C-alpha positions, 0 to 999 in steps of 0.5 A: 918508593916512586919518585914519580910526580902526581898528575896535574889536577884537572879543574872545571869552570861551572857557572849559572844564570837565570834569564827571563826568557822562554827556554826556546829563546835561550836555546836559540841564543846558544845554538844559532850562529847569528844569535851567538854573535849577539852576546858571545863571539864576534862571529859564529856558525853552527852545524846542528846535531851530534857530529856537527860543528860550532865555529867561534871567532874573535878575529883570526888570532882567536878562532876555533871550530869544534865538533859537537858531542851533545845535542838535545834540543831545548835541553843540552848541547856541548862540544870538544875543544883544546887548551892553548897547550893542546889539552882536551876541554869539554864544553856543555850548556844546559837549559831548564825552565825554572819559576817562569825563567830559564836556568842556564848552566855552563860547565867547561872541564879539563883545565890543567893546573900547575904552571902560571899559564895554566892558572891564568887560562883557568882564571881568565876563563872563569872570569870571562864566563861571568861576563858572557853570561851576563851579556846573554841575559842582557841581550835576551831581556833588553835587546832581543833580536837586535844585532850587536856591534862590538868596540874592543880597544886593547893595549899591552903593558909590561907591568903587574896586573895590580898596577894596571888595574890601579891605573885604570880604576884609580884616580886619573883612570877611566873615571875622573873620580876613580872607580875604586871605592865608588862601584858596588856590585849590583848597585847603580852608579853615575861617574864622569869618564876621563874623556868628559862623558857621564856614564850611568847605569848598573854595576854588573860585577867588580873583581879587582884586580882583573876588572869590572863590568857596567851598563852604560845608559848613554850608549843605549844600555851597552855593556862596558867590560874591563878585563886585564889578560896575560901572565909572565909580566906582559898583560893586555888591558881590554875594554870590551863594549857590547852595543845594541842600536848604535851606528857603526861609525859611533862604535868605531869612534868609541874604539879609537877614542878609548884605545888612545885613552888607555895608552895615555893612562897607562903611560902616565 
């Protein structure tokens, strides 16, 4: 008998969302660098066509340029990339008209399984696409053609993800009354934050202990997305704000204030 271990299983992330916008508008949002940066990365450039390239950047630490392998205008586009460990990944977007809206399907395949970091990368990607596609819909339906400014406060913490989530979402966390038990996916909410503001809007999703996403009416319909990333006992709590129509100084102040607030909450 062979003692060889079976090859690790490869996994795929599949997500879809319907957007109340024409196929052509959605296609442009997926394939134009300026449009991509209004819902997905901080910066993007696209050289269209098979053999072209897509560059996505969330800053120097998170930047990649990938060759385009699929390009069917107003239908499909895709590229090849790699996991942090170097394993190949395939990315594909497809769009089609459906009932007066556009169905967007995301398929990202080639994820390894087995190690803690493999599991974290898959789960984080799966969770992240839930937010990014919601942001795509919010952009096209509520903020079309408006530039986006992002505030992205991040704080590291050496404690379990569950403990971080409890601190940030529980009593004494982001919301003065606590978010646990008060946020319901798809419902409206109105809560006072730990900084004294009143946030109200809609709950996009809630996924303990990884995070949640809400719209914030007082920030011109911005999205506020809590995510807790990491593995191996070291995690990073992040609060990503996608804002539209706010001045740069307001967004900068938002990032500074909430980074200090996260540090205070997590050190308590």
